[in-house]
N, C-alpha and C positions, 0 to 999 in steps of 0.2 A: 504493500500499499504505500509505503514511504517512497518507493522507487517511482511511483506515478506522480507524487506531489510536486517534485521539482520541475518536470516537463510542463505540467499544467500551469504552475505559477509563472514559468517563463513565457508560455503562450499568452496568458492573460495580460502580462506586462506589455508584450509586443503589440497586442491587439489595441490596448488602450493608447499606446504611443501613436499607432497608425491613425486611429480616429482623431486624436488631437491634432496631428499634422494635417489631416484632411480638413478639419474644421477651420484651422488657420488659413490654409490655402484658399478655401471657399470664401471665407470673409474678406480676404485681401483682394480677390480677383476683380470685383466690381470697381474698386477705387483705381486700379491700374489700367483696366481695359475699357470701361464705358466712359465715353466723353460726350456730354450733352451740351447743346447750345442754350444760353440763357434766354434767347428770344426765338419764338416760333411764328410770329405774325409780323407783317410789314405792310405799310401803305406808302405809295409814291405817286408823284405827279410829274407832268412835263414842265418845261421851263415856264414859269409864270407869265412871262411876257406874251406867250401865245394865247393866254386867256383874254387879252385885250380885244375887244370887239368880237369875241368868241371865234377868232380865226383858227385856233387849234387848241383843243381841250383833250387832255389824256390823263388817265389815272390807272394804277395797277394795284391789286391787292394780292398779297402772298401768304401762303400757309406752308410752313416747313413740315416735311413729312419724314425726313431723316436728317442727319447732321450735314448732309451735302446736297439735299434735293428739296425743291419746294414746288408747289402748284402756284402758277401765276394767272390770275384773272385780269383781263385787260379791257378797257373801253376807251375809245377815241373818237372824237367828232371833229371834223375839220372842213374848212371851206375848200371847194374845188376851184381850181384856176391857177394861173401863174402867180408867182411870188412878186412882191414889189420890185425886187432887183431884176427879175426876168422881164417884167413889163417895161422898166426903164431901158434895158438893153434893146428890147424889141423896138421901142420908140426911136432910139438913136440910130438903129440900122435902117428902119423904115423911113425915117425923116419926118413923116406926118403923124407918127404915133401908130399904135397897134391897129390892124385892120379888122380885128374881131374881138369878141369878148366871151367870157365863160363865167359860170358860177354855180351855185347849188351846194349841197353838202354830202359828205360821206360819213357813214357811221360804221365803225369797226367794233366787233365783239370777239374776244379771243380767250382761249384757255391753253396753257402749255405747261410742260414739265421742264424745270430749269435745274441743271446740275451746276454746282459751284465747286471749283477745284480746291479751294482752301477750307471751305466750310460755309455755312449758310450766310448769304449776303456778301461774300468775299471771294475774289479771284476770277479766273477765267470761267466763262459761262457758255453752256450749250443748252439750247432750248428747242424742243419739238412740240408742236401743238396744232390746233385747229382754229380756223378763222371764219367769221361770217361778216360779210361786208355789204351794206345797203347803200346803193348809189342813186342819188336823186339830183341830177346835174343837167346843165344846158350849155350849149356852145353856139355862138353866132359868128359867122364869117361870110362877108359879102362876096368873096372871091372863091369860095369853096363850092364843090358840086352840090352839097346840101347846105344852104345858107343858115339853116336852123336845125339843131338836133337836141331833142329833149330825151334824156335817158333815165329810165326807172328800172333798175336791176338789182339782183341779189347774187352774191358770190359765196360759194362754200369752197374752202381751200384748206390744204395742209400748209404748215409753215415751219421753217427752220431758221434759227437765229444764232449767231455767235458773237460774243462780246466780253466785257469785263465789268466787274462790280468792285468799287472801292469802298471798303468798310472803315468808318471813322469812329473811334471810341466806342466800338461794339454796338452802337445804336443808330448811327446815321450812315447812309450810303449813297453813292452816285452810280448809276448803272447805265451802260450804253451798249447797244448791240445793232448789228446789221444782218441781213440775210434776204430771204425771198419767200414767196408763197406761189402755189400753183393749184388751180381748181377750175370749176365750172361756173360761168356767169349766165344767169337766165333772167328774163324779164321782157321789156319792150322798149323800143325807140320810136320816136315820132319825128319825122323829117319834113321840112317844108322850105320853099323859097322865101325870099325877102317880103313878098307881098302876102304871104300866107296861103297861097294857092298850091295845088298839087300836094297836099298834105298826105303823108303815108305813114301808117303805123305798121311796124313789122316786129315779129317776135325775136327775141335775142336768145341764142343757146350757143355759147362759144367758150373756148378755153381761155383762161386768164392767168397770166404769169406776171407778177409784180415784184418790184423791189420793196423790201421792208426794212424798217429801222426805227429805233426809239432812243430817247434820252430821259431818264427818270431820276428824280431827287426824292429820297424817301427816308423813313425812320422805322426801326424795328422795335417791337415791344413784346 
């Protein structure tokens, strides 16, 4: 009986030591492996000067889903037509000012998955997502085949963007990205001459490939 007592005692001591070592390792693992961002939500807008006269209004909402990935919801409404600089250049080249005019608005609604190389809101970014674009615009040109074109269409497209996000003091960031979208545009266009005669309404069903880009100033919380 005494011959069995020493092996059993040794086994009990080794088992207790193994359990204690396992408990220490398990307790220490979360502190060394798991790293979480203090902020999981963010809001951002485009350059505030674009809000003057509602020329360009854009805003994005972000929800962090991992330490490097976030869902970005985006809305942008902007006037259709050449910029002030483009109109000035056209006037100089033409001599008598621009020969046509354009206007209306475009509304973009988008959702995308953004990956950040350094962590949420910081570093090189890659974004893939979907876009809905509602176009309600007009163009006037006395020297074009159709002197008046009114467009009312909707585009559904996929979008890819690449950029960079600068995180400042873990709360404020500046994000910029460029890329493109490709999809299908459907709706209608109404064409007419300058006198309003020979008006024609035709359906629109065509592919649409567009350059995409944004600049956002935001805060995380």
